[in-house]
C-alpha positions as CSV (number, residue, x, y, z in Angstrom):
1,M,80.7,105.5,100.3
2,V,78.0,105.5,97.7
3,L,77.6,101.7,97.7
4,L,77.5,101.8,101.5
5,A,74.9,104.5,101.6
6,V,72.7,102.4,99.2
7,F,72.9,99.4,101.5
8,M,72.1,101.5,104.6
9,S,69.1,103.2,102.9
10,M,67.7,99.9,101.6
11,G,68.2,98.2,104.9
12,A,66.4,101.0,106.8
13,L,63.4,100.8,104.4
14,V,63.2,97.1,104.8
15,M,63.5,97.1,108.6
16,G,61.1,100.1,109.0
17,N,58.4,98.4,106.9
18,L,58.8,94.9,108.5
19,L,58.9,96.2,112.1
20,L,55.9,98.5,111.6
21,I,53.6,95.5,111.9
22,F,55.1,94.7,115.4
23,V,54.8,98.4,116.5
24,E,51.1,98.4,115.5
25,N,50.4,95.1,117.2
26,Q,48.2,95.9,120.2
27,E,48.8,92.5,121.8
28,A,52.6,92.9,121.9
29,N,54.4,94.2,125.0
30,P,54.1,98.0,125.1
31,E,57.7,98.4,126.3
32,D,59.0,96.3,123.5
33,R,56.8,98.2,120.9
34,L,58.2,101.5,122.2
35,W,61.8,100.2,122.0
36,I,61.3,99.1,118.4
37,W,59.6,102.3,117.5
38,M,62.3,104.4,119.0
39,R,64.9,102.7,116.8
40,Y,63.0,101.6,113.7
41,G,59.7,103.4,113.9
42,T,60.4,105.9,111.1
43,A,62.7,106.0,108.1
44,Y,64.9,108.5,109.9
45,R,65.1,106.4,113.0
46,A,65.8,103.2,111.1
47,L,68.5,104.9,109.0
48,Y,70.2,106.3,112.1
49,T,70.1,103.0,113.8
50,L,71.7,101.3,110.9
51,Y,74.2,104.1,110.8
52,E,75.1,103.1,114.4
53,V,75.1,99.4,113.4
54,T,77.5,100.2,110.5
55,F,80.0,102.6,112.1
56,A,79.7,102.2,115.9
57,G,80.6,98.5,115.9
58,N,77.9,97.7,118.4
59,W,75.5,96.1,116.0
60,P,74.5,93.3,118.5
61,T,73.1,96.0,120.8
62,N,70.6,97.0,118.1
63,A,70.1,93.6,116.6
64,R,69.7,91.2,119.5
65,P,66.7,92.9,121.0
66,V,64.9,92.8,117.7
67,M,65.5,89.0,117.5
68,E,64.4,88.5,121.1
69,K,61.4,90.9,121.2
70,V,60.1,90.4,117.6
71,S,61.4,87.3,115.9
72,H,64.6,85.3,115.6
73,A,64.1,85.3,111.9
74,Y,65.7,88.8,111.9
75,V,69.1,87.2,112.5
76,F,69.2,86.5,108.7
77,F,68.7,90.2,107.9
78,F,71.5,91.4,110.2
79,L,73.9,88.7,109.1
80,L,73.2,89.6,105.5
81,Y,73.4,93.3,106.2
82,V,76.7,93.1,108.1
83,T,78.2,90.8,105.4
84,L,77.2,93.2,102.7
85,V,78.5,96.2,104.6
86,V,81.8,94.6,105.2
87,F,81.9,93.7,101.5
88,A,81.0,97.3,100.5
89,V,83.6,98.8,102.7
90,I,86.4,96.5,101.6
91,R,85.5,96.9,97.9
92,E,85.3,100.7,98.2
93,Q,88.7,100.7,100.0
94,L,90.2,98.5,97.3
95,V,88.9,100.9,94.6
96,V,90.3,103.9,96.4
97,D,93.7,102.2,96.9
98,R,93.8,101.2,93.2
99,M,92.9,104.8,92.1
100,N,95.6,106.2,94.3
101,K,98.2,103.8,93.0
102,K,97.2,104.6,89.4
103,A,97.4,108.3,90.1
104,K,100.9,108.0,91.6
105,Y,101.9,105.7,88.7
106,V,100.7,108.3,86.2
107,E,102.6,111.0,88.0
108,Q,105.8,108.9,87.6
109,L,105.1,108.4,83.9
110,E,104.6,112.1,83.4
111,A,107.9,112.8,85.0
112,V,109.6,110.2,82.8
113,F,107.9,111.7,79.7
114,K,109.1,115.2,80.6
115,A,112.6,113.9,81.0
116,I,112.5,112.3,77.6
117,D,110.9,115.4,75.9
118,Q,114.0,117.5,75.5
119,R,112.4,119.7,72.8
120,G,109.6,120.6,75.2
121,D,106.9,120.4,72.5
122,G,105.0,117.5,74.2
123,T,106.0,114.8,71.8
124,V,108.7,112.1,71.6
125,T,110.1,110.5,68.5
126,E,111.1,106.9,68.1
127,E,114.7,107.8,67.7
128,R,114.7,109.6,71.1
129,L,112.9,106.7,72.8
130,N,115.4,104.2,71.4
131,E,118.3,106.3,72.5
132,L,117.0,106.5,76.1
133,L,116.0,102.9,76.5
134,S,119.4,101.8,75.3
135,H,120.7,103.1,78.7
136,P,120.7,100.4,81.4
137,Q,119.5,102.9,84.0
138,V,116.5,103.9,82.0
139,A,115.6,100.3,81.2
140,A,116.0,99.4,84.9
141,Y,113.6,102.3,85.8
142,F,111.0,101.0,83.4
143,N,111.3,97.6,85.0
144,V,110.6,99.3,88.4
145,L,107.5,100.6,86.8
146,D,106.5,97.0,86.0
147,L,107.0,97.6,82.3
148,D,109.0,95.0,80.3
149,V,110.2,96.7,77.2
150,Q,112.6,94.5,75.2
151,E,111.9,95.7,71.7
152,T,111.9,99.5,71.7
153,S,110.6,99.7,68.1
154,V,107.7,97.4,68.9
155,F,106.8,99.3,72.0
156,F,106.9,102.7,70.2
157,H,104.6,101.5,67.5
158,I,102.2,100.1,70.1
159,I,101.7,103.5,71.8
160,D,102.0,105.6,68.6
161,N,98.9,106.5,66.7
162,G,100.7,106.4,63.4
163,D,102.1,109.9,63.0
164,G,105.6,109.0,64.1
165,E,105.5,110.9,67.4
166,V,104.1,110.0,70.8
167,T,102.3,112.6,72.9
168,L,102.0,112.5,76.7
169,D,98.5,111.0,76.6
170,E,99.6,108.3,74.1
171,F,102.6,107.6,76.2
172,I,100.7,107.2,79.5
173,D,97.7,105.3,77.9
174,G,100.1,102.9,76.0
175,I,102.2,102.1,79.1
176,L,99.1,101.5,81.2
177,R,97.9,99.0,78.6
178,C,101.3,97.4,78.3
179,K,101.9,97.4,82.1
180,G,103.1,93.9,83.2
181,N,105.3,91.2,81.8
182,A,106.5,90.6,78.2
183,R,103.3,88.8,77.3
184,A,101.3,91.9,78.0
185,V,103.5,93.9,75.6
186,D,103.3,91.1,73.0
187,S,99.6,91.1,73.3
188,M,99.4,94.8,72.7
189,A,101.8,94.5,69.8
190,I,99.5,92.0,68.1
191,R,96.5,94.3,68.7
192,A,98.4,97.2,67.2
193,D,99.4,95.2,64.2
194,L,95.8,94.0,63.7
195,K,94.6,97.6,64.0
196,K,97.0,98.7,61.3
197,L,96.1,95.8,59.1
198,T,92.4,96.6,59.5
199,T,93.1,100.2,58.5
200,K,95.0,99.1,55.4
201,V,92.3,96.7,54.4
202,N,89.7,99.4,54.7
203,K,91.8,101.7,52.5
204,I,92.1,99.0,49.9
205,Q,88.3,98.4,50.0
206,R,87.6,102.1,49.6
207,T,90.0,102.3,46.6
208,L,88.4,99.3,44.9
209,K,85.0,100.7,45.4
210,Q,86.1,104.0,43.9
211,Q,87.6,102.2,40.9
212,S,84.5,100.1,40.3
213,V,82.2,103.2,40.2
């Protein structure tokens, strides 16, 4: 709704300023000037009119008189405005749907983690993860979650930060990054290996610097 409110506010300011010239034109038809002023004469009126245009679905009622009474050039404004509003609404809805799906997915992952965490300390070891993923039912459930885990050890080291145990946050974050087909997992495995390699190289460099001092 934020993006939509921005479009409405900007549109109201533009229309209010542009139509002010017509309202102040003494040579124009008084009834037409009054009609324009009643709908676009102030920032509040213009904003409320665009609110009607946006949500009431009767935008031609407020748009066509402007084009006929003032100028047909305003057709470009209304076409652009309606297009942007539709884009904003669709985009906002897609974002909301994506966030809802992600929240539901995270809830499922939390349930899976709690089922794996038999000790109840909020961590899972590689051994425990290997044991569970060896069961066909568990592997099938991971596939339902759109996670292709073929090499358990590789998957564990992807989501592990190096301490040999995986926390709930690491588990969820790792799966969200690996979500998808085997290529996604392979890609994350390569990144994890590069990160470990970089850490080792940095340690070697620090050791060499200390020895040279």
